[in-house]
N, C-alpha and C positions, 0 to 999 in steps of 0.2 A: 416606522418603530411600532413593532408590535404593542400594545398595551399589558406587556407583562414584565412581571418581577424575572433577572437571572438570577437571582440570589433565593430568594424566598421562594418565590414560583407565584404572588397573587396575581391575576387575571382579573375580569371583569364578571363580577356577578350580574345573577339578571331578574326579575323580578317585575309588579304591578303596579301603575300611579293610579291611584285613586284619588279620584276628583270629588267634591262639595256633591256632588247625588249620587257620586257610590259606581260611578261609572267607571271600566278597570283598562287602563291601556302598559302595555305592552316596555316597559323600562328597560333604563343599563344602569347597573352603578364601577364606575371607573373607579382605578385603582391610583393614588395619587405616582405615578411611574416620571420618574428625572434622565435624562443620557449621561451620566457622568465622568469623564475624564480623570485615571487616574496613573501616578507615576508606578510602574510595575518592577521593585527595583531587581528583580530575582533576573531578568529574562531584558530590561534595560530597553524597556522601551514601554507607551502611552498605551493603557490600556482605555475603550471605550466601555462604559457598564452602562447597561441598559436598568434602572432600580428603584425601588418602593423606595420611600421615604423611611420606610426601619428598615430598606435595604443600607439606602446612606448609613445608617447611624448603625446598623450591624458591620458595615465597612471596618467602620470611625473604630470602631472597640476592638475589632480581630484581627485588623492588617489588610491590607489587600493582597500577599500572597496569601492569605487562610479562605481568602474570600476566592480569590480566582480559582483554587484546589478545592472548596466547596463545586463552584457553580459546574467548575469543567467535572465533576464526578458526576452531577448531574442532569450531562450528554450535553450542555449546548457549548460550542466552541467558541473560543476569547484571544 
């Protein structure tokens, strides 16, 4: 599973971890991405979406059909 939200497009961000002695090493911040299964009534089937926490809240607010339409507009196959 990729660490990318299908709806919001959130991806890992990169930076430096700074120790007490101020040595810098590379690190990465991963988004809180979950795999969520939702009923898509328009097509009469379940769809599995890879969503961040904010993406899950967005789907709850706008509904599954509108979310799938946005995801497909971004070029992601659902």
